[in-house]
C-alpha positions as a Markdown table, in Angstrom:
| # | Residue | x | y | z |
|---|---|---|---|---|
| 1 | Unk | -48.4 | 22.4 | -29.4 |
| 2 | Unk | -47.6 | 19.7 | -26.9 |
| 3 | Unk | -47.1 | 16.4 | -28.7 |
| 4 | Unk | -49.7 | 13.6 | -28.4 |
| 5 | Unk | -48.7 | 10.6 | -26.3 |
| 6 | Unk | -49.7 | 7.3 | -27.9 |
| 7 | Unk | -47.7 | 4.7 | -26.0 |
| 8 | Unk | -48.3 | 4.3 | -22.3 |
| 9 | Unk | -47.4 | 1.6 | -19.8 |
| 10 | Unk | -49.9 | 1.0 | -17.0 |
| 11 | Unk | -48.8 | 2.5 | -13.6 |
| 12 | Unk | -45.7 | 4.1 | -15.2 |
| 13 | Unk | -45.3 | 7.9 | -14.6 |
| 14 | Unk | -45.5 | 10.0 | -17.8 |
| 15 | Unk | -44.7 | 13.7 | -17.9 |
| 16 | Unk | -44.7 | 16.6 | -20.3 |
| 17 | Unk | -44.3 | 20.4 | -20.2 |
| 18 | Unk | -47.2 | 22.7 | -21.0 |
| 19 | Unk | -46.4 | 24.9 | -24.0 |
| 20 | Unk | -47.8 | 28.3 | -25.0 |
| 21 | Unk | -50.5 | 26.7 | -27.1 |
| 22 | Unk | -52.1 | 25.2 | -24.0 |
| 23 | Unk | -51.2 | 27.9 | -21.4 |
| 24 | Unk | -54.2 | 28.7 | -19.1 |
| 25 | Unk | -56.4 | 25.9 | -20.6 |
| 26 | Unk | -58.1 | 23.5 | -18.2 |
| 27 | Unk | -55.9 | 20.6 | -17.4 |
| 28 | Unk | -58.6 | 18.0 | -18.2 |
| 29 | Unk | -58.8 | 19.6 | -21.7 |
| 30 | Unk | -55.1 | 19.5 | -22.1 |
| 31 | Unk | -54.8 | 15.9 | -21.1 |
| 32 | Unk | -57.7 | 14.9 | -23.4 |
| 33 | Unk | -55.8 | 16.5 | -26.3 |
| 34 | Unk | -52.5 | 14.8 | -25.4 |
| 35 | Unk | -54.2 | 11.4 | -24.7 |
| 36 | Unk | -56.6 | 11.5 | -27.6 |
| 37 | Unk | -57.4 | 7.8 | -27.4 |
| 38 | Unk | -58.9 | 8.3 | -23.9 |
| 39 | Unk | -62.2 | 10.0 | -23.2 |
| 40 | Unk | -62.6 | 13.3 | -21.3 |
| 41 | Unk | -64.4 | 11.4 | -18.5 |
| 42 | Unk | -61.5 | 8.9 | -18.2 |
| 43 | Unk | -59.1 | 11.9 | -17.9 |
| 44 | Unk | -61.3 | 13.5 | -15.3 |
| 45 | Unk | -61.3 | 10.3 | -13.3 |
| 46 | Unk | -57.5 | 10.3 | -13.3 |
| 47 | Unk | -57.6 | 13.8 | -11.8 |
| 48 | Unk | -60.2 | 12.8 | -9.2 |
| 49 | Unk | -58.2 | 9.8 | -8.1 |
| 50 | Unk | -55.1 | 12.0 | -7.6 |
| 51 | Unk | -53.1 | 10.5 | -10.5 |
| 52 | Unk | -52.2 | 13.8 | -12.1 |
| 53 | Unk | -49.8 | 16.4 | -10.6 |
| 54 | Unk | -48.5 | 19.8 | -11.7 |
| 55 | Unk | -45.0 | 20.6 | -10.6 |
| 56 | Unk | -45.3 | 17.8 | -8.1 |
| 57 | Unk | -48.6 | 18.9 | -6.5 |
| 58 | Unk | -52.1 | 17.3 | -6.8 |
| 59 | Unk | -54.5 | 19.4 | -8.9 |
| 60 | Unk | -58.2 | 19.6 | -9.6 |
| 61 | Unk | -59.7 | 18.9 | -13.1 |
| 62 | Unk | -60.4 | 22.7 | -13.6 |
| 63 | Unk | -56.8 | 23.7 | -12.8 |
| 64 | Unk | -55.2 | 25.9 | -15.5 |
| 65 | Unk | -51.4 | 25.4 | -15.7 |
| 66 | Unk | -49.1 | 28.0 | -17.2 |
| 67 | Unk | -46.6 | 27.5 | -20.0 |
| 68 | Unk | -43.5 | 25.6 | -18.7 |
| 69 | Unk | -45.4 | 23.8 | -15.9 |
| 70 | Unk | -44.7 | 20.1 | -15.8 |
| 71 | Unk | -47.7 | 17.8 | -15.8 |
| 72 | Unk | -47.1 | 14.2 | -14.6 |
| 73 | Unk | -49.7 | 11.4 | -14.6 |
| 74 | Unk | -50.0 | 7.7 | -14.7 |
| 75 | Unk | -52.7 | 5.4 | -16.1 |
| 76 | Unk | -53.7 | 2.6 | -13.7 |
| 77 | Unk | -54.1 | -1.0 | -15.0 |
| 78 | Unk | -57.8 | -1.7 | -15.6 |
| 79 | Unk | -59.6 | -3.3 | -12.7 |
| 80 | Unk | -60.4 | -6.9 | -12.8 |
| 81 | Unk | -63.9 | -7.2 | -14.4 |
| 82 | Unk | -66.6 | -8.0 | -11.9 |
| 83 | Unk | -69.3 | -8.3 | -14.6 |
| 84 | Unk | -70.5 | -11.8 | -14.9 |
| 85 | Unk | -69.8 | -13.8 | -18.1 |
| 86 | Unk | -73.0 | -15.2 | -19.6 |
| 87 | Unk | -73.4 | -17.8 | -22.3 |
| 88 | Unk | -75.5 | -15.7 | -24.6 |
| 89 | Unk | -75.4 | -16.6 | -28.4 |
| 90 | Unk | -73.8 | -13.9 | -30.5 |
| 91 | Unk | -74.3 | -13.3 | -34.2 |
| 92 | Unk | -70.6 | -12.6 | -35.2 |
| 93 | Unk | -70.1 | -11.2 | -38.7 |
| 94 | Unk | -66.3 | -10.9 | -38.5 |
| 95 | Unk | -63.6 | -11.9 | -36.0 |
| 96 | Unk | -59.8 | -12.1 | -35.8 |
| 97 | Unk | -57.2 | -11.5 | -33.0 |
| 98 | Unk | -57.7 | -7.7 | -33.0 |
| 99 | Unk | -61.4 | -7.2 | -33.2 |
| 100 | Unk | -64.9 | -8.6 | -33.9 |
| 101 | Unk | -68.1 | -7.2 | -35.5 |
| 102 | Unk | -71.3 | -8.3 | -33.8 |
| 103 | Unk | -74.8 | -8.1 | -35.2 |
| 104 | Unk | -76.7 | -7.0 | -32.1 |
| 105 | Unk | -80.4 | -8.1 | -31.8 |
| 106 | Unk | -83.1 | -5.5 | -31.0 |
| 107 | Unk | -83.8 | -5.4 | -27.3 |
| 108 | Unk | -80.2 | -6.1 | -26.1 |
| 109 | Unk | -78.5 | -3.5 | -24.0 |
| 110 | Unk | -74.9 | -3.0 | -25.0 |
| 111 | Unk | -73.2 | -2.6 | -21.6 |
| 112 | Unk | -74.1 | -3.0 | -17.9 |
| 113 | Unk | -75.7 | -0.1 | -16.2 |
| 114 | Unk | -78.0 | 0.4 | -13.1 |
| 115 | Unk | -80.9 | -1.9 | -13.7 |
| 116 | Unk | -79.2 | -3.9 | -16.4 |
| 117 | Unk | -76.3 | -5.8 | -15.0 |
| 118 | Unk | -77.0 | -9.1 | -16.9 |
| 119 | Unk | -78.1 | -10.1 | -20.4 |
| 120 | Unk | -76.1 | -7.3 | -22.0 |
| 121 | Unk | -73.8 | -7.6 | -25.0 |
| 122 | Unk | -70.8 | -7.2 | -22.7 |
| 123 | Unk | -71.9 | -10.2 | -20.6 |
| 124 | Unk | -72.0 | -12.2 | -23.8 |
| 125 | Unk | -68.6 | -10.9 | -25.0 |
| 126 | Unk | -66.9 | -11.8 | -21.7 |
| 127 | Unk | -68.1 | -15.4 | -22.2 |
| 128 | Unk | -67.0 | -15.4 | -25.8 |
| 129 | Unk | -63.7 | -13.5 | -25.6 |
| 130 | Unk | -62.6 | -14.1 | -22.0 |
| 131 | Unk | -59.8 | -11.6 | -21.1 |
| 132 | Unk | -59.2 | -10.7 | -24.8 |
| 133 | Unk | -61.0 | -7.4 | -24.8 |
| 134 | Unk | -59.6 | -3.8 | -24.8 |
| 135 | Unk | -59.4 | -2.2 | -21.4 |
| 136 | Unk | -59.5 | 1.4 | -22.5 |
| 137 | Unk | -63.2 | 1.9 | -21.7 |
| 138 | Unk | -62.9 | 0.5 | -18.2 |
| 139 | Unk | -64.6 | -2.4 | -16.4 |
| 140 | Unk | -68.1 | -1.7 | -17.5 |
| 141 | Unk | -67.5 | -1.3 | -21.3 |
| 142 | Unk | -64.6 | -3.6 | -22.2 |
| 143 | Unk | -63.9 | -3.6 | -25.9 |
| 144 | Unk | -66.8 | -1.3 | -26.7 |
| 145 | Unk | -65.8 | 1.2 | -29.4 |
| 146 | Unk | -69.2 | 2.6 | -30.1 |
| 147 | Unk | -72.8 | 1.9 | -29.1 |
| 148 | Unk | -76.3 | 1.6 | -30.5 |
| 149 | Unk | -79.6 | 1.9 | -28.6 |
| 150 | Unk | -81.1 | -1.1 | -26.9 |
| 151 | Unk | -84.1 | -1.2 | -29.3 |
| 152 | Unk | -81.9 | -0.7 | -32.4 |
| 153 | Unk | -80.5 | -3.8 | -34.1 |
| 154 | Unk | -77.3 | -4.1 | -36.1 |
| 155 | Unk | -73.6 | -3.9 | -36.3 |
| 156 | Unk | -71.2 | -3.0 | -33.5 |
| 157 | Unk | -67.4 | -2.9 | -33.5 |
| 158 | Unk | -65.6 | -4.6 | -30.6 |
| 159 | Unk | -61.9 | -4.2 | -29.9 |
| 160 | Unk | -59.9 | -7.0 | -28.5 |
| 161 | Unk | -56.7 | -5.0 | -28.0 |
| 162 | Unk | -55.9 | -1.5 | -26.9 |
| 163 | Unk | -54.1 | -0.9 | -30.2 |
| 164 | Unk | -57.2 | -1.8 | -32.2 |
| 165 | Unk | -59.4 | 0.3 | -29.9 |
| 166 | Unk | -57.2 | 3.4 | -30.4 |
| 167 | Unk | -57.2 | 2.9 | -34.2 |
| 168 | Unk | -60.9 | 2.4 | -34.5 |
| 169 | Unk | -61.7 | 5.3 | -32.2 |
| 170 | Unk | -59.5 | 7.5 | -34.3 |
| 171 | Unk | -61.3 | 6.5 | -37.4 |
| 172 | Unk | -64.6 | 7.5 | -35.8 |
| 173 | Unk | -63.1 | 10.9 | -34.9 |
| 174 | Unk | -61.7 | 11.4 | -38.4 |
| 175 | Unk | -65.0 | 10.3 | -40.0 |
| 176 | Unk | -63.3 | 7.6 | -42.0 |
| 177 | Unk | -65.4 | 4.8 | -40.4 |
| 178 | Unk | -68.5 | 4.2 | -42.4 |
| 179 | Unk | -71.8 | 3.7 | -40.5 |
| 180 | Unk | -74.9 | 3.2 | -42.5 |
| 181 | Unk | -78.4 | 2.6 | -41.1 |
| 182 | Unk | -81.7 | 1.5 | -42.5 |
| 183 | Unk | -84.9 | 3.0 | -41.1 |
| 184 | Unk | -88.6 | 3.4 | -41.7 |
| 185 | Unk | -89.9 | 6.9 | -40.9 |
| 186 | Unk | -93.3 | 8.5 | -40.8 |
| 187 | Unk | -94.3 | 10.5 | -43.8 |
| 188 | Unk | -92.5 | 11.4 | -47.0 |
| 189 | Unk | -89.5 | 13.6 | -47.3 |
| 190 | Unk | -89.5 | 16.5 | -49.7 |
| 191 | Unk | -86.1 | 15.6 | -51.2 |
| 192 | Unk | -84.9 | 12.1 | -52.2 |
| 193 | Unk | -81.5 | 12.9 | -50.6 |
| 194 | Unk | -80.5 | 15.4 | -48.0 |
| 195 | Unk | -78.5 | 16.2 | -44.9 |
| 196 | Unk | -79.6 | 17.1 | -41.4 |
| 197 | Unk | -76.9 | 19.3 | -39.8 |
| 198 | Unk | -78.1 | 20.2 | -36.3 |
| 199 | Unk | -76.3 | 20.1 | -32.9 |
| 200 | Unk | -77.5 | 17.6 | -30.3 |
| 201 | Unk | -77.4 | 17.9 | -26.6 |
| 202 | Unk | -79.3 | 16.8 | -23.5 |
| 203 | Unk | -82.9 | 17.9 | -23.2 |
| 204 | Unk | -83.4 | 20.5 | -20.4 |
| 205 | Unk | -87.0 | 19.3 | -20.0 |
| 206 | Unk | -86.2 | 15.6 | -19.8 |
| 207 | Unk | -82.7 | 14.6 | -18.9 |
| 208 | Unk | -83.3 | 11.1 | -20.3 |
| 209 | Unk | -83.8 | 12.5 | -23.8 |
| 210 | Unk | -81.6 | 14.2 | -26.3 |
| 211 | Unk | -82.7 | 17.1 | -28.5 |
| 212 | Unk | -81.5 | 19.6 | -31.2 |
| 213 | Unk | -80.2 | 22.5 | -29.2 |
| 214 | Unk | -77.4 | 25.1 | -29.3 |
| 215 | Unk | -76.8 | 24.9 | -25.5 |
| 216 | Unk | -74.2 | 22.4 | -24.2 |
| 217 | Unk | -74.4 | 20.5 | -27.5 |
| 218 | Unk | -72.1 | 18.8 | -30.0 |
| 219 | Unk | -72.3 | 19.1 | -33.8 |
| 220 | Unk | -74.3 | 16.3 | -35.4 |
| 221 | Unk | -74.6 | 15.5 | -39.1 |
| 222 | Unk | -76.8 | 12.8 | -40.7 |
| 223 | Unk | -77.1 | 12.2 | -44.5 |
| 224 | Unk | -80.2 | 10.4 | -45.7 |
| 225 | Unk | -81.5 | 8.9 | -48.9 |
| 226 | Unk | -85.0 | 7.6 | -49.7 |
| 227 | Unk | -85.2 | 4.0 | -51.0 |
| 228 | Unk | -89.0 | 3.5 | -51.1 |
| 229 | Unk | -92.2 | 5.5 | -50.3 |
| 230 | Unk | -95.4 | 4.1 | -49.0 |
| 231 | Unk | -98.8 | 5.4 | -47.7 |
| 232 | Unk | -97.7 | 7.3 | -44.6 |
| 233 | Unk | -94.1 | 5.9 | -44.4 |
| 234 | Unk | -90.8 | 6.0 | -46.1 |
| 235 | Unk | -87.9 | 3.5 | -46.2 |
| 236 | Unk | -84.6 | 5.3 | -46.0 |
| 237 | Unk | -80.9 | 4.9 | -45.6 |
| 238 | Unk | -78.9 | 7.1 | -43.2 |
| 239 | Unk | -75.2 | 7.6 | -43.1 |
| 240 | Unk | -73.6 | 9.0 | -39.9 |
| 241 | Unk | -70.9 | 11.7 | -40.2 |
| 242 | Unk | -71.0 | 12.0 | -36.4 |
| 243 | Unk | -72.1 | 9.6 | -33.7 |
| 244 | Unk | -74.2 | 11.3 | -31.1 |
| 245 | Unk | -76.6 | 9.6 | -28.7 |
| 246 | Unk | -79.9 | 8.9 | -30.4 |
| 247 | Unk | -78.7 | 10.9 | -33.4 |
| 248 | Unk | -80.8 | 9.5 | -36.2 |
| 249 | Unk | -83.9 | 9.3 | -34.0 |
| 250 | Unk | -83.5 | 12.9 | -32.9 |
| 251 | Unk | -82.7 | 14.3 | -36.3 |
| 252 | Unk | -85.6 | 12.5 | -38.0 |
| 253 | Unk | -88.0 | 13.7 | -35.4 |
| 254 | Unk | -86.5 | 17.2 | -35.7 |
| 255 | Unk | -87.4 | 17.4 | -39.4 |
| 256 | Unk | -90.9 | 16.0 | -38.7 |
| 257 | Unk | -90.3 | 12.4 | -39.8 |
| 258 | Unk | -89.7 | 10.3 | -36.6 |
| 259 | Unk | -88.6 | 6.7 | -36.9 |
| 260 | Unk | -91.5 | 4.3 | -37.0 |
| 261 | Unk | -92.0 | 2.5 | -33.6 |
| 262 | Unk | -90.0 | 5.1 | -31.7 |
| 263 | Unk | -92.1 | 5.8 | -28.5 |
| 264 | Unk | -89.6 | 8.4 | -27.2 |
| 265 | Unk | -89.2 | 10.8 | -30.1 |
| 266 | Unk | -92.2 | 9.7 | -32.2 |
| 267 | Unk | -96.0 | 9.8 | -32.0 |
| 268 | Unk | -96.1 | 6.5 | -30.2 |
| 269 | Unk | -96.1 | 2.8 | -31.1 |
| 270 | Unk | -96.7 | 1.6 | -34.6 |
| 271 | Unk | -99.2 | -1.3 | -34.6 |
| 272 | Unk | -97.2 | -3.4 | -37.1 |
| 273 | Unk | -94.0 | -3.0 | -35.0 |
| 274 | Unk | -93.6 | -4.2 | -31.4 |
| 275 | Unk | -90.7 | -3.9 | -29.0 |
| 276 | Unk | -88.7 | -1.1 | -30.5 |
| 277 | Unk | -88.1 | 1.3 | -33.4 |
| 278 | Unk | -87.6 | 0.3 | -37.1 |
| 279 | Unk | -83.9 | 1.2 | -37.1 |
| 280 | Unk | -81.1 | -1.1 | -38.1 |
| 281 | Unk | -77.3 | -0.5 | -38.3 |
| 282 | Unk | -76.8 | -2.3 | -41.6 |
| 283 | Unk | -73.2 | -1.4 | -42.7 |
| 284 | Unk | -69.8 | -0.9 | -41.1 |
| 285 | Unk | -66.7 | 0.0 | -43.1 |
| 286 | Unk | -63.3 | 0.5 | -41.5 |
| 287 | Unk | -59.6 | 0.1 | -42.0 |
| 288 | Unk | -58.2 | -2.9 | -40.2 |
| 289 | Unk | -55.9 | -1.5 | -37.4 |
| 290 | Unk | -53.2 | -4.2 | -38.1 |
| 291 | Unk | -53.3 | -5.1 | -41.8 |
| 292 | Unk | -54.5 | -1.8 | -43.2 |
| 293 | Unk | -57.1 | -3.6 | -45.3 |
| 294 | Unk | -60.4 | -1.9 | -45.9 |
| 295 | Unk | -63.2 | -4.0 | -44.6 |
| 296 | Unk | -66.9 | -3.6 | -45.2 |
| 297 | Unk | -69.5 | -5.7 | -43.3 |
| 298 | Unk | -73.2 | -5.8 | -44.1 |
| 299 | Unk | -76.0 | -7.2 | -41.9 |
| 300 | Unk | -79.3 | -8.2 | -43.4 |
| 301 | Unk | -82.5 | -6.7 | -42.1 |
| 302 | Unk | -83.9 | -8.5 | -39.1 |
| 303 | Unk | -87.3 | -10.3 | -39.5 |
| 304 | Unk | -89.3 | -7.7 | -37.7 |
| 305 | Unk | -88.0 | -5.0 | -40.1 |
| 306 | Unk | -88.5 | -7.1 | -43.3 |
| 307 | Unk | -92.0 | -8.1 | -42.2 |
| 308 | Unk | -93.0 | -4.5 | -41.7 |
| 309 | Unk | -91.6 | -3.5 | -45.1 |
| 310 | Unk | -93.5 | -6.4 | -46.7 |
| 311 | Unk | -96.8 | -5.2 | -45.0 |
| 312 | Unk | -96.2 | -1.7 | -46.4 |
| 313 | Unk | -95.5 | -3.0 | -49.9 |
| 314 | Unk | -98.7 | -5.1 | -49.8 |
| 315 | Unk | -100.7 | -2.0 | -49.0 |
C-alpha cells in the first residue's frame, strides 16, 4: 500500500504514486488514508480548491486514479483567524506547551458556527492561547481535537501544536484515548453493566438529529455501568469506544433509557434539571504526545448534576 505521509510543509508540493492497493479508489479516499491526520472534508476542500493533481492535471474528488498515476498536492498555510478573541474565564484542568484540558461548562458552544460566532470555547481559547493553537482543523476550530454538545459539561482536549493534534487524533482512532461520562437516565437498566453496539447516522426524518441506522452510518460502541438506582432514574457511567455525534444520548434513547433533561432524544424536560441534559464528560486519559507519559484527568460533577442526584437520593 502507498505509505502514509506524516510530515508536510505548508505550500510545499508533495507527490506519491498510486499502487495496486489503491487502484480505482476515489482520490479523496486515497488521500484520507495517506494523510490520516487530516479529515475527509479537509481533503475534499483541497480537491475543490484545485490543490490536487493527477499526472499534472486538476481532478475532482470522485476521480479514480490507476496504479502508477502520480498524485501531487499541497497543503495551504491556515488562514489568519477572523474569529474574535474573548476574555471568557476557562476552567483549565491541565496545560503545558503542547496541549490543555478544559472543563467546559454546560451551555457553552465549542466552536463558532452560524448563529454562534461569539461566546464559544474557541473565542475563549484564542484569548487564552493567542496564536498557540493547532491549525489542522482550520480557522473555525483551531486546536479542537474532539467536541462535546453545547448542553453537556466536562472535559475537552485542545492541541496547541500540530504534532500534539496528530498524536491525540491518532489515539482517538486507535481507541487508546479514554473518555468516561457520567449520566442520569430515565428508568432502570436490566443489567448492571452492558454495551450498546449500534451504528449511528443522520436521521432521514430530521437532519438536525442523529439516530441508530444502517444507512450512511458509522459504527458506534458505548459501554455502560450502573452506579445507583432511584425511583424512575439511574445514575450511570459510560465509556466511549467510538466518538459519534450525540452518541451517548442516541444510544441511551435507543435502548429505552434517554438521558434525563434531554429534550431532543428524551421525553422532554425534567423538572429538577433546567438548561440541558444530565450528562458530564468526567474523565480523560491519554498518552502525552511529547513525553509519552500516561495522563488521567478527572472533572468533578457540576453543581446542577450533584444537586439533581442529591434530590433523587432524598426521595
